[in-house]
C-alpha positions as CSV (number, residue, x, y, z in Angstrom):
1,M,-17.2,58.5,21.4
2,T,-15.2,58.2,24.5
3,E,-11.7,56.9,24.8
4,T,-12.9,53.6,26.3
5,D,-15.2,53.1,23.3
6,K,-12.3,53.6,20.9
7,K,-10.2,51.0,22.9
8,A,-13.1,48.6,22.9
9,D,-13.5,49.0,19.1
10,K,-9.8,48.4,18.5
11,L,-9.8,45.4,20.7
12,A,-12.9,44.0,18.9
13,A,-11.2,44.6,15.5
14,K,-8.1,42.7,16.7
15,E,-10.2,39.8,17.9
16,T,-12.0,39.6,14.6
17,K,-8.7,39.7,12.7
18,K,-7.3,36.9,14.9
19,K,-10.5,34.8,14.3
20,E,-10.2,35.4,10.5
21,K,-6.6,34.4,10.5
22,A,-7.3,31.2,12.5
23,E,-10.2,30.3,10.2
24,A,-8.0,30.9,7.1
25,K,-5.3,28.7,8.6
26,K,-7.7,26.0,9.4
27,Q,-9.0,26.1,5.8
28,R,-5.5,25.8,4.4
29,K,-4.8,22.8,6.6
30,S,-8.0,21.1,5.6
31,Q,-7.3,21.8,2.0
32,A,-3.8,20.5,2.2
33,A,-5.0,17.4,3.8
34,K,-7.5,16.8,1.0
35,D,-4.9,17.5,-1.7
36,R,-2.6,14.7,-0.9
37,W,-0.4,13.6,-3.8
38,F,0.2,10.2,-2.4
39,S,-3.1,8.8,-3.6
40,I,-4.4,7.7,-7.0
41,S,-6.4,10.9,-7.3
42,G,-3.5,13.0,-6.2
43,I,-1.2,11.3,-8.7
44,N,-3.7,11.8,-11.5
45,K,-4.1,15.5,-10.6
46,E,-0.3,16.0,-10.6
47,A,0.1,14.1,-13.9
48,K,-2.4,16.5,-15.5
49,R,-0.3,19.5,-14.3
50,V,2.9,18.3,-16.0
51,R,3.8,19.8,-19.3
52,W,4.6,16.7,-21.3
53,P,6.9,16.9,-24.3
54,H,5.7,16.3,-27.8
55,W,6.9,13.3,-29.9
56,K,8.1,15.4,-32.8
57,S,9.9,18.7,-32.6
58,E,8.0,22.0,-32.7
59,G,10.6,24.3,-34.3
60,T,14.2,24.8,-33.3
61,N,13.6,25.7,-29.7
62,N,11.4,22.8,-28.7
63,P,13.0,19.4,-29.6
64,G,10.6,16.5,-29.4
65,I,11.1,13.1,-27.7
66,L,12.3,11.5,-30.9
67,Q,15.0,14.1,-31.5
68,N,16.2,13.9,-27.8
69,S,16.2,10.1,-27.9
70,G,18.2,10.1,-31.1
71,E,20.8,12.5,-29.6
72,V,21.1,10.3,-26.4
73,I,21.6,7.1,-28.5
74,L,24.2,8.8,-30.7
75,F,26.2,10.2,-27.8
76,T,26.0,6.8,-26.0
77,A,27.3,5.0,-29.0
78,F,30.1,7.5,-29.5
79,F,31.3,7.3,-25.9
80,A,31.0,3.5,-26.0
81,V,33.3,3.3,-29.0
82,F,35.6,5.9,-27.3
83,F,35.9,3.9,-24.1
84,V,36.5,0.7,-26.0
85,L,39.3,2.3,-28.0
86,C,40.8,3.8,-24.8
87,D,40.6,0.3,-23.2
88,L,42.3,-1.3,-26.2
89,L,45.0,1.4,-26.2
90,V,45.8,0.9,-22.5
91,T,45.8,-2.9,-23.0
92,W,48.2,-2.5,-25.9
93,L,50.5,-0.2,-24.0
94,L,50.6,-2.5,-20.9
95,T,51.5,-5.5,-23.1
96,F,54.1,-3.4,-24.9
97,V,55.7,-2.3,-21.6
98,A,55.5,-5.7,-19.9
């Protein structure tokens, strides 16, 4: 094999690599265009991928929706009472000073 044959083989190999890369890129673009999330099928597909929580707790590490909701309601009520008491205290202090 002569030196020019080796160069020709290298050049041909580079060309095939470039073609393969371009084809792969084209396939990714076409696949991304088909996999649009802003459509009903895309939304359904994405909703199936989501790991939805369970209603009841599954042990100590995985609280369920009911336990989380109970905690949120409890803390909301606590802070509501706290801010009402703070408001009453500030109102009483302002009437006491004035």
